[in-house]
C-alpha positions in Angstrom: 0.0 0.0 0.0 1.6 3.2 -1.2 -1.2 5.7 -1.0 -4.6 6.1 0.6 -7.5 8.5 0.2 -10.1 8.5 3.0 -13.6 9.3 1.8 -15.6 12.1 3.3 -18.1 9.6 4.7 -15.4 8.6 7.3 -15.4 10.5 10.6 -12.8 8.5 12.6 -9.6 6.5 12.0 -9.1 4.0 14.8 -6.0 2.8 16.7 -3.2 1.3 14.5 -5.3 1.6 11.4 -2.3 1.9 9.1 0.4 1.0 11.6 3.4 -0.7 9.9 2.3 0.1 6.3 6.0 0.4 5.4 5.4 1.7 1.8 2.6 4.2 2.6 3.9 7.6 1.5 0.7 9.5 0.5 -2.3 10.0 2.8 -5.3 12.2 2.0 -7.6 12.9 5.0 -10.8 14.9 4.6 -12.1 17.4 7.2 -14.9 15.0 8.0 -12.3 13.0 10.1 -12.5 14.4 13.6 -10.8 11.5 15.5 -7.6 9.6 14.9 -6.6 6.8 17.3 -3.1 6.1 18.7 -0.3 5.1 16.4 -2.6 5.1 13.4 0.3 5.9 11.1 3.2 4.7 13.0 6.0 3.1 10.9 4.8 4.6 7.6 7.1 6.6 5.4 4.5 9.4 5.4 4.9 9.8 9.2 8.7 9.3 9.1 9.1 12.1 6.6 7.1 14.6 8.5 9.2 17.4 10.0 9.7 17.5 13.8 7.0 19.4 15.7 3.3 19.0 16.0 1.8 17.0 13.1 -1.7 17.8 12.0 -3.8 15.3 10.1 -6.8 17.1 8.7 -8.6 18.6 11.7 -6.7 16.5 14.2 -3.6 17.5 16.2 -2.2 14.0 15.8 1.2 13.9 17.5 4.2 15.9 18.5 7.3 14.4 16.8 10.9 14.7 17.8 12.6 16.4 20.7 10.7 19.4 22.2 12.7 22.5 23.0 12.6 23.7 26.6 9.7 26.0 27.7 7.7 25.3 24.6 4.3 27.1 24.3 1.9 25.8 21.7 -1.2 27.4 20.3 -3.3 24.7 18.6 -4.5 26.1 15.2 -8.0 27.3 14.7 -10.4 24.7 13.3 -8.8 21.8 15.1 -11.4 19.4 16.4 -9.4 16.7 18.2 -6.3 16.3 20.3 -5.5 12.7 19.5 -4.7 10.0 22.0 -1.0 10.3 23.2 -0.5 13.5 21.2 1.8 15.1 23.7 2.6 12.0 25.9 5.8 12.7 27.9 6.4 16.1 26.5 8.1 17.3 29.7 9.3 20.6 28.1 5.7 21.7 27.2 4.8 24.6 29.5 1.6 26.0 27.9 -1.1 24.8 25.6 -3.8 27.0 24.2 -6.8 25.2 22.6 -9.2 27.0 20.2 -13.0 26.8 20.7 -13.2 24.4 17.8 -11.7 21.5 19.9 -14.3 19.1 21.2 -12.2 16.0 22.1 -9.1 15.5 24.2 -7.7 12.0 23.8 -6.6 9.3 26.1 -3.3 10.2 27.8 -3.0 13.2 25.5 -0.9 15.3 28.0 0.2 12.5 30.3 3.5 13.2 32.1 3.8 16.8 30.7 5.3 17.6 34.1 6.1 21.2 33.3 2.7 22.1 31.8 1.5 25.0 33.9 -1.3 26.4 31.7 -4.1 24.8 29.7 -7.5 26.1 28.8 -10.3 23.7 28.2 -12.7 25.4 25.8 -16.5 25.4 26.5 -17.4 23.2 23.6 -15.1 20.4 24.6 -17.6 17.5 25.2 -15.2 14.6 25.7 -12.0 14.1 27.7 -10.6 10.6 27.8 -8.9 8.6 30.6 -5.6 9.8 32.1 -5.5 12.8 29.7 -3.6 15.0 32.2 -2.1 12.4 34.5 1.2 13.5 36.0 1.0 17.1 34.9 2.6 18.1 38.2 2.9 21.8 37.4 -0.8 22.4 36.9 -2.3 24.5 39.7 -5.9 25.1 38.5 -8.4 23.7 36.1 -11.9 24.7 35.1 -14.1 22.0 33.6 -16.4 23.2 30.8 -20.2 23.1 31.0 -20.6 20.6 28.1 -18.6 17.9 29.8 -20.8 15.3 31.5 -18.1 13.0 32.8 -14.5 13.0 34.0 -13.0 9.6 33.3 -10.6 7.4 35.3 -7.3 9.0 36.3 -7.8 12.3 34.4 -5.9 14.5 36.8 -4.2 11.9 39.0 -0.7 12.7 40.0 -1.2 16.5 39.3 0.5 17.1 42.7 0.1 20.9 42.6 -3.4 21.1 41.3 -5.1 23.0 44.2 -8.1 24.7 42.4 -10.7 22.7 40.6 -14.0 24.1 39.2 -16.5 21.4 38.2 -20.0 22.4 36.9 -23.2 20.5 37.8 -23.3 19.2 34.2 -20.7 16.6 35.3 -22.7 13.6 36.3 -20.0 11.0 36.7 -16.4 10.9 37.8 -14.1 7.9 37.3 -11.9 6.2 39.8 -8.7 8.1 40.9 -9.6 11.1 38.7 -8.1 13.5 41.3 -5.8 11.1 43.2 -2.7 12.7 44.5 -3.7 16.3 43.8 -3.2 19.1 46.2 -7.0 19.7 46.1 -7.9 16.2 47.2 -5.1 16.1 49.8 -6.5 19.3 51.4 -10.1 18.0 51.7 -11.2 17.1 55.2 -11.8 13.4 56.0 -15.2 12.1 55.3 -17.4 12.2 52.1 -15.8 14.3 49.4 -18.2 15.8 46.8 -17.2 17.4 43.5 -20.0 19.4 42.0 -23.1 17.1 42.1 -21.0 13.9 42.3 -20.1 12.0 45.5 -16.5 11.3 44.6 -14.9 9.4 47.5 -14.9 8.7 51.2 -11.6 9.9 52.5 -9.8 8.6 55.6 -10.7 5.9 58.1 -14.4 5.3 58.4 -15.8 5.0 62.0 -17.6 1.8 62.9 -21.3 1.6 62.4 -21.5 4.9 60.5 -24.7 6.1 58.9 -24.4 8.4 55.9 -27.0 10.6 54.4 -26.1 11.5 50.8 -26.9 15.2 50.2 -29.8 16.3 48.1 -29.0 17.0 44.4 -26.3 14.3 44.2 -26.4 12.8 40.7 -24.0 9.9 41.0 -21.6 8.0 43.3 -18.2 7.4 41.7 -16.4 4.2 41.1 
C-alpha cells in the first residue's frame, strides 16, 4: 500500500489503522475526520518524513514528533477538532497549551506526564475528555471543567500534585476512579465524604464503625 485517500463519509480512524504500512507515502484525509486513534500511522514513510514538531492530520492534532525545546508554548491552530490519543505524551518541556474553541475532544493520555505544563485552557465546547489525559501534569495549579462535559473519566488528573483549584460544573454527572488522586486539592479535603459538584467522589480517611451516611440532596452519582 503506497497511498490512501479517506472518503468524506469517514469520521474516525481507529488505533493502529495503518500502523506498519511500510510503503505508505501518501495520505489524504478529509475534514470529515475528527478523531484519529493512537499510532494510526506509526511506521509509515509518510509519518517518518514529517518534520519535527506538531503533526496535524486534517482537523486533528495528531502527534508531537521529535525532541521538544525547553519551555515550549503551543497554540493549537483554529479549526482543530481533536487532540489525538497520546498526542503530547511525555512532552516534559511543554509549559503552555492553548486550545481553540473548535476543539471538542481531548484524547486518552494526550498530555500524560507533561510535568512542566502549567497552563491549559479547556474550551466550552469540549464535550469529551478521555482517561488519564492530564495524568502526571505536576505543574498544573488550577483547572476549570467546561459546561458541556458530562463525565470526568478514570485518572484524568491523577498525580497532578500541585493542582489545588478545581472548578466542576453541575453538568458533570460521573467521575471515574482516581480522577483526582494525588492532587493538592484532594489532599486538602477534610476526611469524610468528598463531593465534586453534584458527584459523590470518594470517602476519605478511616471510616468510623457503624457509621450512617445521608447523601446530600442534588447528588447525581456515586463514583467508582
